[in-house]
C-alpha positions in Angstrom: 9.4 18.0 66.3 9.8 21.5 64.8 7.6 23.1 62.2 8.7 26.0 60.1 6.0 28.5 58.9 6.5 31.2 56.2 4.5 34.3 55.5 1.3 33.5 53.5 0.5 35.3 50.3 -3.0 33.7 50.1 -5.5 31.9 52.3 -8.5 30.1 50.7 -10.6 27.0 51.1 -13.3 25.1 52.8 -11.6 23.2 55.6 -13.4 20.3 57.3 -13.3 21.0 61.0 -12.9 18.0 63.3 -15.5 17.2 66.0 -15.9 19.4 69.0 -13.6 18.3 71.8 -15.8 19.4 74.7 -18.9 17.6 73.2 -16.8 14.5 72.3 -15.7 14.1 76.0 -19.3 14.5 77.3 -20.8 12.2 74.6 -18.4 9.4 75.6 -19.2 9.8 79.3 -22.9 10.1 79.0 -23.1 7.2 76.5 -21.0 5.1 78.9 -23.3 5.9 81.9 -26.5 5.3 80.0 -28.6 2.1 79.7 -28.5 0.6 76.2 -26.4 1.5 73.2 -25.3 4.9 72.1 -24.0 5.9 68.7 -21.6 8.9 68.5 -20.9 10.1 64.9 -17.8 12.1 64.1 -16.2 11.8 67.5 -13.0 13.8 67.6 -9.9 11.7 67.1 -7.4 13.4 69.5 -5.2 12.5 72.4 -7.4 14.3 74.9 -10.6 12.4 73.8 -8.7 9.2 73.7 -7.7 9.8 77.4 -11.4 9.9 78.3 -12.2 6.7 76.3 -9.2 4.9 77.9 -10.4 5.8 81.4 -13.9 4.6 80.7 -12.6 1.4 79.1 -10.7 0.6 82.3 -13.9 1.1 84.2 -15.6 -1.6 82.1 -17.2 0.4 79.3 -17.1 -1.3 75.9 -16.5 0.8 72.7 -16.6 -0.3 69.1 -15.6 1.9 66.1 -17.3 1.5 62.7 -15.9 4.2 60.4 -17.1 7.6 61.7 -19.4 5.9 64.2 -18.4 5.0 67.8 -20.8 2.5 69.4 -20.9 2.5 73.2 -22.4 -0.2 75.3 -23.6 1.7 78.3 -23.2 0.3 81.8 -26.7 1.4 82.9 -27.7 -0.3 86.1 -24.7 -2.6 86.2 -22.4 0.2 87.3 -18.8 1.0 86.6 -16.2 -1.7 87.4 -13.2 -1.2 89.7 -10.2 -0.4 87.5 -7.0 -2.4 87.3 -4.3 0.2 88.0 -4.6 4.0 87.8 -6.7 6.0 85.4 -4.3 8.0 83.2 -5.9 11.3 82.0 -2.9 12.3 79.9 -3.0 16.0 79.2 -6.7 16.3 79.5 -8.1 18.5 82.3 -11.6 17.8 81.2 -11.1 14.1 81.6 -9.7 14.4 85.1 -12.2 17.0 86.4 -15.3 15.5 84.9 -14.4 12.0 85.9 -14.0 13.2 89.5 -17.7 13.9 89.4 -18.6 10.6 87.7 -16.7 8.6 90.3 -17.7 10.6 93.4 -21.0 8.7 93.9 -19.9 5.4 92.6 -19.2 2.2 94.6 -15.5 1.9 93.7 -12.1 3.5 94.5 -9.9 4.9 91.7 -6.8 6.9 91.4 -6.4 9.6 88.6 -3.1 10.6 87.2 -1.9 12.7 84.2 1.1 14.0 82.4 3.6 16.5 84.0 1.4 19.5 82.9 -1.9 18.1 84.2 -0.3 17.1 87.5 0.4 20.8 88.1 -3.1 22.0 87.4 -5.5 22.8 90.4 -8.1 20.1 91.3 -9.3 21.4 94.7 -11.7 23.7 92.8 -13.6 20.5 91.8 -12.9 18.5 95.0 -14.4 21.2 97.3 -18.0 21.1 96.0 -17.8 17.3 95.6 -16.8 17.0 99.3 -19.7 19.2 100.2 -21.9 16.5 98.5 -20.3 13.9 100.8 -17.6 12.6 98.4 -14.3 11.2 99.7 -11.3 12.5 97.7 -7.6 12.6 98.6 -5.5 15.1 96.7 -1.7 15.5 96.6 -0.8 18.6 98.5 -4.6 19.2 98.9 -4.8 20.5 95.3 -3.2 18.2 92.7 -3.1 14.8 91.1 -2.4 12.0 91.7 -5.8 12.0 93.4 -7.8 9.2 94.8 -11.6 9.0 94.9 -13.3 6.6 97.3 -16.8 6.4 95.9 -19.8 6.5 98.3 -23.3 7.8 98.7 -23.5 11.5 98.0 -26.3 14.1 98.2 -27.5 17.2 96.5 -26.2 20.7 97.4 -26.9 24.3 96.7 -23.6 25.8 95.5 -22.5 29.1 94.2 -19.8 28.8 91.5 -17.0 31.3 92.0 -15.2 30.4 88.7 -16.9 30.3 85.3 -15.7 26.7 84.5 -17.6 24.2 82.5 -15.4 21.5 83.9 -16.3 22.2 87.5 -20.0 22.7 86.6 -20.1 19.4 84.7 -18.4 17.5 87.5 -21.0 18.7 90.0 -23.9 17.9 87.6 -22.7 14.4 86.9 -22.2 13.7 90.6 -25.7 15.1 91.3 -27.3 12.4 89.0 -25.8 9.6 91.2 -26.7 11.3 94.5 -29.9 11.8 96.5 -31.9 15.0 96.5 -31.7 18.2 94.4 -28.6 20.1 93.4 -28.9 23.8 92.6 -26.0 25.7 91.0 -25.8 29.5 91.1 -23.2 32.1 90.6 -20.8 31.9 87.6 -22.9 29.4 85.6 -22.4 31.1 82.2 -19.6 28.9 80.9 -20.0 26.6 77.9 -23.3 24.6 78.4 -22.8 21.3 76.6 -23.6 19.2 79.6 -26.8 21.1 80.2 -27.8 20.5 76.6 -26.7 16.9 76.3 -28.1 15.5 79.6 -31.8 15.9 78.3 -30.7 14.3 75.0 -29.7 11.2 77.1 -33.0 11.3 79.1 -32.1 13.4 82.1 -34.2 16.3 83.1 -32.3 19.6 83.9 -33.9 23.0 84.7 -31.8 25.8 83.4 -32.4 29.5 83.8 -30.0 32.5 83.6 -29.9 32.5 87.4 -29.6 28.8 88.3 -29.3 25.2 87.2 -31.4 22.5 89.0 -31.0 18.8 88.7 -32.6 16.0 90.7 -30.6 13.0 91.9 -31.3 9.4 91.1 -32.1 10.0 87.4 -31.2 7.4 84.8 -29.6 8.0 81.4 -30.8 6.3 78.2 -28.6 5.6 75.2 -29.1 7.8 72.1 -27.5 8.9 68.8 -25.5 12.0 68.6 -23.6 13.7 65.8 -20.7 15.8 67.0 -20.4 19.1 65.2 -17.2 20.8 64.2 -15.3 22.5 67.1 -15.6 26.3 67.0 -12.3 26.6 69.0 -10.6 24.7 66.2 -12.3 26.7 63.5 -11.1 29.9 65.3 -7.5 29.4 64.0 -8.7 29.6 60.4 -11.2 32.4 61.2 -8.3 34.4 62.7 -5.9 33.7 59.8 -8.5 34.7 57.2 -9.2 38.0 59.2 -5.5 38.9 59.0 -4.3 37.8 55.5 -5.2 40.2 52.7 -7.6 38.8 50.2 -8.3 35.7 52.3 -11.7 33.9 52.2 -12.8 30.6 53.8 -16.1 28.7 54.3 -16.8 26.0 56.9 -19.9 23.8 57.5 -21.2 21.7 60.4 -19.7 23.9 63.1 -21.1 24.3 66.6 -22.7 27.7 66.9 -23.5 27.3 70.5 -23.7 30.9 71.9 -21.5 29.9 74.9 -18.7 28.9 72.4 -18.6 31.6 69.8 -17.5 34.6 71.9 -14.5 34.7 69.6 -16.7 35.4 66.6 -18.6 38.1 68.5 -15.2 39.7 69.5 -13.9 39.7 65.9 -17.2 41.2 64.6 -16.7 43.9 67.2 -13.3 44.4 65.8 -14.9 44.9 62.4 -14.3 41.4 60.9 -16.3 40.2 57.9 -17.9 37.0 59.4 -21.2 35.5 58.4 -22.9 32.7 60.3 -26.0 30.6 59.5 -27.6 28.2 61.9 -28.9 25.1 60.1 -29.7 22.8 63.1 -31.0 23.8 66.5 -31.0 20.7 68.8 -29.4 19.4 70.9 -26.7 21.9 69.7 -27.0 24.8 67.3 -24.9 23.9 64.3 -24.3 25.8 61.1 -22.0 27.5 58.5 -19.4 30.2 58.9 -17.9 32.4 56.1 -15.0 34.7 56.6 -13.4 37.3 54.3 -10.4 39.5 55.1 -11.1 42.9 56.4 -9.0 45.4 58.4 -9.6 45.2 62.1 -9.6 47.7 64.9 -8.7 47.2 68.6 -11.3 46.4 71.3 -11.7 45.9 75.0 -12.6 42.4 76.1 -14.1 42.3 79.6 -14.3 39.7 82.3 -18.0 39.0 81.4 -16.9 38.1 77.8 -14.0 35.9 78.7 -15.9 32.6 79.4 -17.2 32.5 75.8 -13.7 32.8 74.3 -11.2 31.6 77.0 -9.5 29.2 74.6 -9.2 31.8 71.8 -7.7 34.7 73.9 -4.1 33.8 72.9 -5.2 34.1 69.3 -6.8 37.5 70.1 -3.4 38.7 71.2 -1.9 37.8 67.8 -4.8 39.5 66.0 -4.3 42.6 68.2 -0.8 43.1 66.7 -2.4 43.5 63.3 -5.3 45.8 64.5 -5.5 49.6 64.4 -5.6 50.9 67.9 -5.5 49.3 71.4 -6.8 45.9 72.3 -7.1 45.1 76.0 -8.2 41.8 77.7 -9.0 41.7 81.4 -10.5 39.0 83.7 -8.7 36.1 82.0 -6.6 34.9 85.0 -7.8 31.4 84.3 -5.3 31.3 81.4 -2.5 31.1 83.9 -3.6 27.6 85.0 -4.2 26.0 81.6 -1.7 23.5 79.9 0.8 26.4 80.3 0.6 29.9 81.8 -0.9 31.1 78.5 -0.6 34.8 79.4 3.2 34.5 79.9 3.6 32.1 76.9 1.9 34.7 74.7 3.9 37.5 76.0 7.2 35.7 75.7 6.6 34.6 72.1 5.2 37.9 70.9 8.2 39.7 72.3 10.5 37.2 70.5 8.6 38.2 67.3 9.4 41.9 68.0 6.0 42.9 69.4 5.3 45.0 72.4 2.8 43.8 75.0 1.8 45.0 78.4 1.0 42.1 80.7 -1.4 42.1 83.7 -2.1 39.3 86.2 -5.5 38.7 84.3 -4.7 39.8 80.8 -2.8 42.1 78.5 -2.8 45.3 76.4 -1.5 45.6 72.9 -1.1 48.7 70.7 -1.4 47.9 67.0 -0.6 47.6 64.3 2.9 46.0 64.8 5.2 44.3 62.4 5.9 40.7 63.4 9.2 39.0 62.6 9.7 35.3 62.3 11.3 33.7 65.4 11.9 30.6 67.4 8.6 29.9 69.3 8.3 27.9 72.5 5.1 25.9 72.6 5.5 24.9 76.2 4.0 21.6 75.0 0.7 23.5 74.9 -1.4 22.7 71.8 -3.1 26.0 71.6 0.2 28.0 71.9 1.7 26.0 69.1 -1.2 26.6 66.8 -1.7 30.3 67.7 1.9 31.1 66.8 1.7 29.0 63.7 -1.0 31.4 62.6 1.2 34.3 63.7 3.9 33.0 61.4 1.5 33.5 58.4 1.7 37.3 58.9 5.4 37.5 60.1 8.4 38.5 57.9 10.8 35.6 57.5 10.4 32.1 59.0 8.8 31.1 62.2 9.9 27.9 63.9 7.5 26.2 66.3 9.3 23.9 68.8 7.6 20.8 70.1 4.9 21.2 67.5 3.7 17.6 67.9 1.6 18.7 70.9 -1.1 19.9 68.5 -2.3 16.2 68.5 -3.9 16.8 71.8 -6.8 18.5 70.0 -6.1 18.8 66.3 -3.9 16.1 64.8 -4.3 17.3 61.2 -3.7 21.0 62.0 -0.5 21.3 59.8 -2.0 19.3 57.0 -5.0 21.8 56.8 -2.6 24.8 57.2 -0.7 23.6 54.2 -3.9 23.1 52.1 -5.2 26.6 53.0 -2.0 28.5 52.2 -0.7 26.2 49.4 2.7 26.4 51.2 5.1 23.7 52.2 5.7 23.5 55.9 9.2 22.7 57.0 9.6 19.8 59.5 12.6 18.5 61.4 13.2 16.6 64.6 
């Protein structure tokens, strides 16, 4: 499916932001592993989250949907059941990597597969620490899915994370719960911290400091109620658009303002953006309001230390950089090369097709702004974030921008184009 975007003359509204994808995955998994019932409110309805629910269902977890509420009957002491057939993780790296940790200390054997994109993404980075815990995993070519986990007794470890990855960190922590002894994580632990926040909400004690994370094995989870806030990575598309379109103004409520997730807001404020935030709820996740008004931006340097807090939004930073005064440079973002696509190359190819100049590094890029964008045919590479980022680019480009394979947005934001239409008051062309 192709979507055609035209330059926007206005951008106003109060978009309702769907539930946070990272929290939705973890809420399903923790509710499934807990004793008793859990109730998850405003769970994200997307293909990625459905992949996690589908895998858990095959492992014997029962879900029931009542309006905006998802009721989970946790397996508690009864344990997960052996699945019939493979566990299909679809396009979801979070599903595959976190489920590796869940299954490592179980008493069953399971094979995880995914779509063509996911089968090319590295899994050894998760398998290595799990093997140090005593887990038995078999990977294709020692790095990829299909992968098989033969669950058995595992034990705690002291491990230094070399990559700031919430998926790796979460897999180790969830494995640690089912193991014996203490697990201590050090190193690059500053990635998004939803697992650390949600485990205590489900009755598991975790000791977190800036230097380390400690968790004791053998702990039991207890069912609870959790309201999923709006996803700041989803809100980022509208924040970015409002920061580029003259006269724009938007307001959003019930958004996760977790400090590990709003690096994009910090980066835009450093660029000079007019963004106000207000925290209205603190626990288990900071939640609040965001208001954005158009203001001319200036280029900035984004360093490796800042990247974990805005890894998903860096492609959008590139589009914003074309509209800034001065130079914007991003370094330390090599992780973008092993996402759903090589996002550094995808951004460079598509920006160049729109007439922009970009200097590419192995771990980032440099863009001199401002530059005039021209509507073009955009390759999404079946990557939801690339499709959405260049839809936003189309709002400031001269002429029409056509997004190929635009249906991939359903992975994280099925109603993206409906909301885009509402905020711009523009029709969006569609053809197969």
